[in-house]
C-alpha positions as CSV (number, residue, x, y, z in Angstrom):
1,M,-0.3,-43.5,35.1
2,A,-2.0,-43.6,31.5
3,A,-0.2,-40.7,29.1
4,D,-2.7,-37.9,28.6
5,P,-3.4,-39.0,24.6
6,A,-3.1,-35.1,23.3
7,A,0.0,-35.1,24.7
8,A,1.2,-38.1,23.4
9,A,0.0,-37.7,20.2
10,A,1.9,-34.3,19.6
11,A,5.0,-35.9,21.2
12,S,4.7,-38.0,17.9
13,A,4.0,-35.2,15.6
14,A,6.9,-33.2,16.9
15,A,9.1,-36.3,16.4
16,A,7.5,-36.8,12.6
17,I,8.2,-33.0,12.1
18,S,11.9,-32.9,13.3
19,A,12.5,-36.1,11.2
20,V,11.4,-34.4,7.7
21,M,13.1,-31.2,8.6
22,D,16.8,-33.3,9.8
23,W,18.7,-33.6,6.7
24,R,20.4,-36.3,8.2
25,S,16.9,-38.8,7.5
26,T,16.6,-41.2,5.6
27,P,14.2,-41.1,3.0
28,D,12.3,-43.7,3.8
29,A,12.6,-42.3,7.5
30,R,11.2,-38.7,6.0
31,A,8.3,-40.5,4.3
32,A,7.5,-42.3,7.0
33,A,7.4,-39.1,8.7
34,F,5.4,-37.3,6.3
35,A,2.8,-40.1,6.0
36,Y,1.8,-39.9,9.8
37,L,1.6,-36.2,9.8
38,E,-0.8,-36.4,6.9
39,S,-3.0,-39.1,8.8
40,V,-3.0,-36.9,11.6
41,K,-4.4,-34.2,9.5
42,S,-6.7,-36.2,8.1
43,G,-7.7,-38.2,11.6
44,D,-10.3,-37.2,14.2
45,V,-10.4,-33.3,13.6
46,R,-10.8,-32.6,17.7
47,A,-7.8,-34.9,18.2
48,L,-5.6,-32.6,15.4
49,A,-7.1,-29.8,17.1
50,S,-5.6,-30.4,20.5
51,A,-2.6,-31.8,19.3
52,S,-2.1,-28.8,16.6
53,F,-2.3,-26.0,19.9
54,L,0.2,-28.2,22.1
55,L,2.5,-28.2,19.1
56,V,2.7,-24.2,19.1
57,R,3.3,-23.9,22.7
58,K,6.4,-21.6,23.3
59,D,8.7,-24.4,24.7
60,Q,8.8,-26.4,21.0
61,T,11.4,-25.0,18.4
62,S,10.4,-22.7,16.0
63,E,10.3,-25.1,13.0
64,I,7.8,-27.4,14.9
65,R,5.9,-24.6,16.1
66,L,5.5,-23.1,12.5
67,H,4.2,-26.7,11.3
68,G,1.6,-26.6,14.1
69,F,0.3,-23.0,13.1
70,K,-0.2,-24.9,9.6
71,M,-2.3,-27.9,10.7
72,L,-4.6,-25.1,12.9
73,Q,-4.8,-23.3,9.8
74,H,-5.3,-26.4,7.6
75,L,-8.1,-27.4,10.1
76,V,-9.8,-24.2,9.9
77,R,-9.8,-23.7,6.1
78,L,-11.5,-27.1,5.4
79,R,-12.5,-29.0,8.2
80,W,-14.1,-26.3,10.4
81,D,-17.7,-27.4,9.8
82,E,-16.7,-30.7,11.3
83,L,-16.5,-29.1,15.1
84,S,-19.8,-27.9,16.9
85,A,-20.7,-24.1,17.7
86,A,-19.6,-24.4,20.7
87,E,-16.0,-25.8,19.6
88,Q,-15.5,-23.4,17.3
89,N,-16.5,-20.8,19.8
90,E,-13.9,-22.8,21.9
91,F,-11.1,-22.7,19.4
92,A,-11.9,-18.9,18.4
93,N,-10.8,-18.3,21.9
94,L,-7.9,-20.3,21.8
95,T,-6.4,-19.0,18.9
96,I,-6.8,-15.6,20.2
97,N,-5.0,-16.1,23.4
98,L,-2.2,-17.4,20.8
99,I,-1.3,-13.4,20.1
100,S,0.5,-13.1,23.4
101,D,2.8,-15.4,22.8
102,V,4.2,-14.2,20.2
103,V,5.2,-11.0,20.7
104,G,8.3,-11.3,22.7
105,P,11.2,-9.4,21.4
106,D,13.0,-12.5,19.6
107,E,10.1,-14.1,18.3
108,V,10.9,-15.0,14.8
109,W,8.6,-13.4,12.2
110,A,7.8,-16.3,10.3
111,L,5.9,-17.3,13.9
112,K,4.2,-14.0,14.2
113,S,3.2,-13.9,10.8
114,Q,1.6,-17.3,11.2
115,T,-0.6,-16.2,14.1
116,A,-2.1,-13.2,12.5
117,A,-2.8,-15.9,9.4
118,L,-4.6,-18.2,11.8
119,V,-6.4,-15.1,13.7
120,A,-7.6,-13.4,10.2
121,E,-8.6,-17.2,9.1
122,V,-10.6,-17.7,12.3
123,V,-12.2,-14.7,11.8
124,R,-13.0,-15.3,8.5
125,R,-14.8,-18.2,9.6
126,E,-16.6,-17.0,12.5
127,G,-17.5,-14.0,10.5
128,V,-18.7,-10.3,11.2
129,A,-19.6,-10.8,15.1
130,L,-15.6,-12.1,15.7
131,W,-14.5,-9.7,14.1
132,N,-16.4,-7.0,16.0
133,T,-15.7,-8.7,19.5
134,L,-12.1,-8.8,18.4
135,L,-11.5,-4.9,17.2
136,P,-11.4,-3.4,20.8
137,S,-8.4,-5.7,21.4
138,I,-6.7,-5.4,18.4
139,V,-6.4,-1.4,18.6
140,A,-5.2,-1.9,22.6
141,L,-2.9,-4.5,22.0
142,S,-1.1,-1.9,19.2
143,N,-0.5,0.2,21.7
144,S,1.6,-1.7,23.8
145,G,4.7,-1.4,21.7
146,P,6.1,-1.9,18.3
147,I,6.4,-5.4,18.3
148,E,2.7,-5.7,19.2
149,A,1.9,-2.6,16.6
150,E,3.2,-5.0,13.6
151,L,1.5,-8.4,14.5
152,V,-1.5,-6.2,14.5
153,A,-0.8,-4.6,11.0
154,M,-0.4,-8.3,10.2
155,I,-3.8,-9.4,11.5
156,L,-5.1,-6.3,9.1
157,R,-3.0,-7.8,6.3
158,W,-4.3,-11.1,6.2
159,L,-8.4,-10.6,6.9
160,P,-9.0,-8.7,3.8
161,E,-6.5,-11.0,1.5
162,D,-8.0,-13.9,2.5
163,I,-11.7,-12.2,2.4
164,T,-10.6,-10.6,-1.1
165,V,-8.1,-13.0,-2.4
166,H,-8.4,-16.5,-1.2
167,N,-12.3,-16.4,-1.0
168,E,-13.4,-19.6,-3.2
169,D,-15.2,-20.8,-0.9
170,L,-17.1,-17.9,0.5
171,E,-20.7,-17.6,-1.0
172,G,-21.9,-14.5,-2.1
173,D,-23.8,-13.4,1.2
174,R,-20.9,-14.7,3.7
175,R,-19.0,-12.4,1.6
176,R,-20.5,-9.5,1.4
177,S,-21.2,-9.4,5.3
178,L,-17.6,-10.0,5.7
179,L,-16.9,-6.9,3.8
180,R,-19.5,-4.7,5.0
181,G,-17.8,-5.6,8.6
182,L,-14.4,-4.6,7.5
183,T,-16.0,-1.3,5.5
184,E,-18.1,-0.3,8.6
185,S,-15.2,-0.8,10.8
186,L,-12.7,1.6,8.6
187,P,-13.5,5.0,11.0
188,Q,-11.7,2.9,13.4
189,I,-9.0,0.9,11.3
190,L,-7.3,3.8,9.1
191,P,-6.8,6.0,11.7
192,L,-5.2,3.5,14.3
193,L,-3.0,3.0,11.1
194,Y,-2.5,6.3,10.5
195,S,-1.0,6.9,14.0
196,L,0.7,4.1,13.8
197,L,2.3,5.1,10.6
198,E,3.2,8.7,12.6
199,K,4.5,7.4,16.0
200,H,6.4,4.5,14.9
201,F,8.3,6.4,11.7
202,V,9.3,9.7,14.1
203,T,10.3,6.7,16.9
204,A,12.6,4.7,14.6
205,L,14.4,8.1,13.6
206,S,14.8,9.1,17.3
207,E,16.5,5.7,18.3
208,H,17.9,5.9,15.2
209,S,19.5,9.2,16.5
210,K,20.1,7.5,19.6
211,Q,22.3,5.0,18.4
212,Q,19.5,2.3,19.5
213,M,19.8,0.1,16.5
214,V,17.8,-2.7,18.0
215,L,14.9,-0.4,18.9
216,A,15.1,1.4,15.7
217,K,14.7,-1.9,13.3
218,Q,11.7,-3.0,15.9
219,H,9.7,0.6,15.3
220,A,10.6,0.2,11.5
221,G,9.4,-3.4,11.5
222,T,6.2,-1.8,12.2
223,V,6.1,1.1,9.4
224,T,7.0,-1.3,7.0
225,M,5.3,-3.8,7.3
226,A,2.3,-1.7,9.0
227,T,0.9,0.4,7.6
228,F,0.7,1.1,4.2
229,K,0.8,-2.0,2.6
230,T,-2.4,-2.9,5.0
231,S,-4.3,0.6,3.7
232,V,-3.5,-0.7,-0.1
233,E,-4.7,-4.7,-0.1
234,V,-7.7,-3.7,2.5
235,M,-8.8,-2.1,-1.1
236,E,-7.3,-4.3,-3.5
237,E,-9.8,-3.8,-6.2
238,K,-12.6,-6.0,-4.9
239,L,-13.6,-3.9,-2.0
240,L,-16.6,-1.3,-2.4
241,R,-15.5,1.8,-4.6
242,D,-15.5,3.7,-0.7
243,L,-12.8,2.0,1.0
244,T,-10.7,3.2,-2.1
245,R,-11.1,6.7,-1.1
246,E,-10.0,6.0,2.4
247,V,-7.2,4.2,0.9
248,C,-6.2,7.8,-1.0
249,S,-6.4,9.4,1.9
250,V,-3.5,7.5,3.2
251,L,-1.4,8.4,0.5
252,W,-2.5,12.4,1.5
253,A,-1.7,12.0,4.9
254,L,1.9,10.4,3.9
255,A,2.5,13.5,1.3
256,S,1.5,16.2,4.0
257,P,4.5,18.7,4.6
258,G,4.9,18.3,7.9
259,L,5.7,14.6,7.2
260,N,7.8,15.4,4.1
261,S,9.9,19.1,5.5
262,G,13.3,17.9,4.0
263,L,11.6,17.7,0.1
264,P,12.9,20.9,-1.2
265,S,10.8,22.8,-4.0
266,L,11.4,23.0,-7.4
267,E,12.2,25.9,-7.7
268,Q,15.0,25.6,-5.6
269,L,16.4,22.3,-7.7
270,G,16.0,24.2,-11.6
271,A,14.9,22.8,-14.4
272,S,18.6,22.1,-15.2
273,N,19.4,20.2,-11.9
274,R,22.8,18.7,-12.2
275,M,23.4,14.8,-12.1
276,D,26.3,15.6,-10.0
277,S,24.3,17.7,-7.3
278,L,21.4,15.2,-7.0
279,K,21.2,13.0,-3.6
280,N,20.9,9.6,-2.7
281,L,17.2,8.5,-1.7
282,E,18.5,7.3,1.9
283,S,19.6,10.9,2.5
284,F,15.6,12.0,2.1
285,A,14.9,8.7,4.7
286,S,15.0,11.1,8.0
287,S,13.5,14.2,6.5
288,S,10.3,12.4,4.3
289,L,8.1,9.9,5.3
290,T,7.5,9.3,1.4
291,G,10.8,9.3,0.7
292,F,11.0,6.4,3.9
293,L,8.6,4.8,2.2
294,M,10.3,4.4,-0.9
295,L,13.3,2.7,0.6
296,H,11.3,-0.2,1.5
297,V,10.2,-1.9,-1.9
298,G,7.4,-4.1,-0.2
299,A,5.7,-1.3,0.8
300,A,6.3,1.6,-1.9
301,L,5.0,-0.8,-5.1
302,P,1.7,-1.2,-3.9
303,A,1.9,2.7,-3.1
304,L,3.3,3.4,-6.9
305,R,0.6,1.0,-7.7
306,I,-2.7,2.8,-6.8
307,S,-0.7,6.1,-7.7
308,V,-1.1,5.3,-11.3
309,E,-4.3,3.1,-11.3
310,V,-6.4,5.7,-9.5
311,F,-6.2,8.0,-12.9
312,S,-8.3,5.1,-14.4
313,W,-11.3,5.2,-11.7
314,T,-14.1,7.9,-12.5
315,D,-13.4,9.2,-8.8
316,S,-13.2,12.8,-8.4
317,D,-12.5,12.8,-4.9
318,A,-9.9,9.9,-4.9
319,V,-8.2,11.5,-7.4
320,T,-8.0,14.3,-5.5
321,K,-6.4,12.8,-2.6
322,V,-3.7,10.9,-4.4
323,I,-2.6,14.6,-5.8
324,P,-0.6,15.6,-3.4
325,F,1.6,12.0,-3.0
326,C,2.2,12.5,-6.7
327,G,3.4,15.4,-6.5
328,A,5.5,14.3,-3.5
329,L,6.8,11.3,-5.6
330,I,7.6,14.0,-8.5
331,H,9.8,16.0,-6.4
332,L,12.1,12.9,-4.7
333,A,12.3,11.8,-8.5
334,V,13.7,15.5,-9.4
335,A,16.0,15.4,-6.4
336,S,17.5,12.4,-6.0
337,N,19.4,9.9,-8.2
338,Q,17.2,7.2,-7.7
339,A,16.9,5.6,-11.6
340,E,14.1,3.5,-11.0
341,L,12.0,6.3,-9.4
342,R,13.0,9.0,-12.1
343,Q,11.8,6.0,-14.6
344,F,8.1,5.3,-13.1
345,V,7.4,9.3,-12.8
346,A,8.9,10.0,-16.1
347,K,7.0,7.4,-18.2
348,D,3.9,5.5,-15.8
349,L,3.0,8.6,-14.1
350,F,3.1,10.6,-16.8
351,S,1.2,8.4,-18.9
352,S,-1.7,7.9,-16.2
353,I,-2.1,11.5,-15.4
354,I,-2.7,12.6,-18.9
355,Q,-5.0,9.3,-18.9
356,G,-7.0,10.9,-16.0
357,L,-7.4,14.0,-18.0
358,S,-9.7,12.1,-19.8
359,A,-12.5,11.5,-17.3
360,E,-14.6,14.7,-17.0
361,S,-15.0,13.5,-13.4
362,N,-11.5,15.1,-13.1
363,S,-12.5,18.5,-14.8
364,V,-12.2,20.6,-11.1
365,M,-8.9,19.1,-10.8
366,S,-7.8,19.6,-14.0
367,A,-5.1,22.6,-13.0
368,E,-3.7,20.3,-10.6
369,L,-3.0,16.9,-13.3
370,V,-1.7,19.8,-15.8
371,G,0.2,21.5,-13.1
372,L,2.1,17.7,-12.5
373,C,2.3,17.3,-16.3
374,R,4.3,20.3,-16.2
375,E,6.5,19.5,-13.7
376,I,7.2,15.9,-14.7
377,Y,8.6,17.4,-18.6
378,V,10.4,20.6,-17.1
379,Y,12.4,18.6,-14.6
380,L,12.8,15.4,-16.0
381,S,12.7,15.4,-19.7
382,D,16.5,16.6,-20.0
383,R,17.4,13.4,-18.0
384,D,15.0,10.9,-19.1
385,P,13.7,10.3,-22.9
386,A,10.2,8.8,-21.3
387,P,8.3,12.2,-21.1
388,R,9.0,12.9,-24.8
389,Q,8.3,9.9,-25.7
390,V,4.7,9.5,-23.8
391,L,4.0,12.6,-25.4
392,L,5.5,11.7,-29.0
393,S,2.6,8.2,-28.7
394,L,-0.4,10.3,-28.2
395,P,-2.7,10.5,-31.2
396,H,-2.7,13.6,-32.9
397,I,1.0,15.4,-32.1
398,K,3.8,15.4,-34.6
399,Q,7.5,15.9,-34.1
400,E,7.4,20.2,-35.2
401,D,4.7,20.2,-32.6
402,L,7.0,18.9,-29.6
403,L,9.6,20.9,-31.1
404,A,7.2,24.2,-30.9
405,F,6.7,23.3,-27.2
406,D,10.2,23.1,-26.1
407,D,10.9,26.2,-28.0
408,S,8.1,27.7,-26.3
409,L,9.0,26.6,-22.9
410,S,12.7,27.9,-22.9
411,K,11.4,30.9,-23.3
412,T,9.6,31.5,-20.5
413,A,10.2,30.2,-16.8
414,S,6.6,31.4,-15.2
415,P,4.7,28.4,-14.7
416,K,1.6,29.6,-15.1
417,E,2.5,30.0,-18.6
418,Q,4.3,27.4,-19.0
419,K,1.0,25.3,-17.6
420,Q,-0.7,26.8,-20.2
421,H,1.7,25.4,-22.9
422,M,1.2,22.2,-21.5
423,R,-2.4,22.3,-21.5
424,S,-2.6,23.4,-25.0
425,L,-0.3,20.8,-26.1
426,L,-1.9,18.3,-24.6
427,L,-5.0,19.6,-26.5
428,L,-3.6,19.4,-29.7
429,A,-1.9,15.9,-29.3
430,T,-5.2,14.1,-28.3
431,G,-7.7,15.8,-30.6
432,N,-9.9,17.9,-28.0
433,K,-10.3,14.7,-26.6
434,L,-9.1,15.3,-22.9
435,R,-12.6,16.0,-21.8
436,A,-11.9,17.0,-17.9
437,L,-9.3,19.7,-19.8
438,A,-12.8,20.8,-22.4
439,A,-14.9,20.4,-19.3
440,Q,-12.8,22.9,-17.4
441,K,-12.7,25.0,-20.6
442,T,-16.5,25.5,-20.7
443,T,-16.8,26.3,-17.1
444,N,-14.4,29.2,-16.8
445,V,-15.8,30.5,-20.2
446,I,-19.5,30.7,-18.6
447,T,-19.0,31.3,-15.0
448,N,-15.4,33.8,-15.5
449,V,-14.9,31.9,-11.8
450,T,-11.7,29.9,-11.1
451,T,-12.0,26.6,-8.9
452,R,-9.3,26.2,-6.5
453,N,-8.6,23.0,-4.3
454,R,-6.3,24.3,-1.8
455,S,-5.9,21.0,0.2
456,S,-4.3,19.2,-2.9
457,T,-1.6,21.7,-3.7
458,A,1.3,20.9,-0.9
459,Y,3.7,19.8,-3.5
460,H,2.8,21.7,-6.9
461,G,2.3,25.3,-6.3
462,S,-0.6,27.2,-7.7
463,S,-3.6,25.6,-9.1
464,A,-5.3,28.2,-10.6
465,E,-6.6,28.0,-13.8
466,E,-5.1,30.6,-16.3
467,D,-8.0,32.5,-18.2
468,G,-6.6,32.8,-22.6
469,Q,-4.1,31.0,-24.2
470,I,-0.5,31.6,-25.0
471,G,1.9,30.6,-27.8
472,L,0.9,27.3,-28.6
473,A,-2.8,28.0,-29.2
474,T,-2.0,28.7,-32.8
475,L,-1.1,25.3,-33.2
476,S,-4.7,24.4,-32.9
477,S,-5.4,26.0,-36.2
478,T,-2.3,24.5,-38.5
C-alpha cells in the first residue's frame, strides 16, 4: 500500500530538521537538509500545510514541533492568499484545535508561545469575524487552570503586537477593522485580565506558603506573562486613545490598597529613613502586588514606561487613573533598598510629573501631582541627588531658590505646608509656565471651591488644594 504523501513529506522534513539541528552533521549534510526545508516552504502550499500540521503533533520532538510551527507561520504570513476560502477556514479550525495540544504541565514554553503566535497570525489574516468567534472559547479556556491562562495571555499579547507593530502588509481599512474589533472586545478582555491577575497572584502566594513550588511557579507564570505586559502592548501608542485609559485602569487596579496592604505609609517611614532600615524588594512581594510586579523585569518595564509617558498626553482621565500607581511606586522606592527603582522615581518619574503639570488638562488633579512631587523630594532627596538635579534643571530656578526651599521644608512637618512650598517653587522655577497650576489657582480664586478626586488618593494623602501662599511666595518677587 502506498505511503500517504503528506506523512512521507513530514517524515522527510523531520529528518531534515534533525540533520540541521544535529551538531554531528557534516556541513554538506546540514546545507542539503536546509535546502530541502526551503524547497518545502516554497513548494505546493497545500503540501506545505499538510506536512507542517503533522510536524507539530505531540509525537514529534520539541525541536521538530517548533520548526513545524515556524513553517505554519510562514504559510500564514506569506502564502495565505494561495489557499481557497474553504481551505483557509479549515486551516483556521486546525490551528484553534492545536491549543489543546500545548496545555500540558510539561510542555515547553517556546511551543506554547509559538502556538499563541500562530493563532494570532491566523486571526490577523481572517479578521474580526474569527476573533469574535474565538473570544468566548478563549475566555472559557483561561478559567481551566494556570497553564491555560498563561496561553490565553500569550494570545492576547501576540495579536495586538501583530496588528500594531508587524503590520507592513495590513492596508489601512483592514488594519482599522482589526483595531476596531480589539477595541470593541476590551469590555471582555480587560476584566478577564484583571481577574486572572488577582486570582493567580493570590493562588501563587497560597501555594508558595504551602511549599507547593511547582503549582506556585505555574500561577506566577500566568501573572508575569499575562496580564500586565499584555495590557501595555495592547495599547502601545498605535491603538486608539481610549485604550490608553483602559490600560491606566489596569495600573489603577494594580495599586489598589487591598492588593498592597504591606506598603507602609510615608509617615511611618519618616523623611530621614535610614539606609540600614530599608527592606529588599522581595520582602514586599507577598503583601503588595505592585512590589511583586517590580520583581519581574519583563512586566515591570512596560509598567514603568507607561507611568512616565502618560504625563506627556493631554488626557486627564488617563493621568487620574495612573496617579495611585505612581504613589505606590514612590512608597516602594522609599521603603526598599532597590537602587534602580529609587533612581527611576527620583529622576524619570519626578521629571514626568512636573511635565504633566504643564498641561492645563491636568489642572483638576494638580494638587495630587504636586503631592507626588513633594513625596519624592522630601523622602528621597537625602538618598539620591536626582530630585535636586531635576529641580535645578528647570529654566528659572537659582541655587539660592533651592536652598531657601530646603530651609522652608526643614521648618515644618506639615504635608499641607510642604505641598504649598513645592507648588510655589515649581511655579517660580518654570516662570509660571505650569498651566495646570496656573489654571487651578484661577479656578480657586473665582469659585473658592476645592476640587478633590477621592478615587486617586490611595497612597499620597489629602489632595485638597490649599489657599494662600506660604514661605516661598516671597521668592516670586525677587
